[in-house]
C-alpha positions as CSV (number, residue, x, y, z in Angstrom):
1,M,2.7,-65.6,5.3
2,G,2.0,-61.8,5.2
3,H,-0.6,-60.2,2.9
4,F,0.6,-58.4,-0.1
5,H,-0.6,-54.8,-0.5
6,I,-0.4,-53.0,-3.8
7,P,1.4,-49.7,-3.0
8,V,-0.4,-46.5,-3.6
9,I,1.6,-43.7,-5.3
10,P,0.5,-40.3,-4.0
11,P,-0.4,-37.7,-6.6
12,T,2.4,-35.4,-7.4
13,T,3.0,-32.0,-9.0
14,N,6.1,-30.8,-10.7
15,K,7.7,-27.7,-9.1
16,T,10.8,-26.0,-10.3
17,I,13.1,-24.7,-7.6
18,R,16.7,-23.5,-7.6
19,F,19.2,-24.9,-5.2
20,P,22.6,-23.4,-4.4
21,N,25.3,-25.5,-6.0
22,D,26.8,-26.4,-2.6
23,V,23.5,-27.8,-1.4
24,I,23.2,-29.9,-4.6
25,E,26.7,-31.2,-4.1
26,A,26.1,-32.0,-0.4
27,V,22.8,-33.9,-1.2
28,E,24.4,-35.8,-4.0
29,H,27.3,-36.7,-1.7
30,A,24.9,-37.9,1.0
31,I,23.0,-40.2,-1.3
32,T,26.0,-41.6,-3.2
33,G,25.9,-45.4,-3.0
34,K,22.4,-45.5,-1.5
35,E,19.1,-46.5,-3.0
36,C,17.8,-42.9,-2.9
37,T,17.1,-40.2,-5.5
38,F,17.7,-36.5,-5.2
39,S,13.9,-35.9,-5.2
40,A,13.3,-38.6,-2.5
41,F,15.9,-37.0,-0.3
42,V,14.5,-33.5,-0.7
43,I,10.9,-34.7,0.0
44,A,12.1,-36.5,3.2
45,A,14.0,-33.4,4.3
46,V,11.1,-31.1,3.7
47,R,8.7,-33.5,5.5
48,A,11.1,-33.6,8.5
49,A,11.4,-29.8,8.5
50,L,7.6,-29.4,8.4
51,E,7.2,-31.9,11.3
52,D,9.8,-30.0,13.3
53,L,8.0,-26.7,12.7
54,E,4.6,-28.2,13.7
55,N,6.1,-29.7,16.9
56,S,7.8,-26.4,17.8
57,E,4.6,-24.5,17.3
58,T,2.6,-26.8,19.7
59,V,5.0,-26.4,22.6
């Protein structure tokens, strides 16, 4: 049997940003029926974009 690890929630800070309505609608459509929140989707997308930037700068 595997060992249980208590998850660590990273510290967070609230930021207010404005999204164009079409982007909000596209994100909400993409996450419909999935176990994902708007915030979780945006965080994952930003992390992916940052990783792509980092990788393109090292080439």
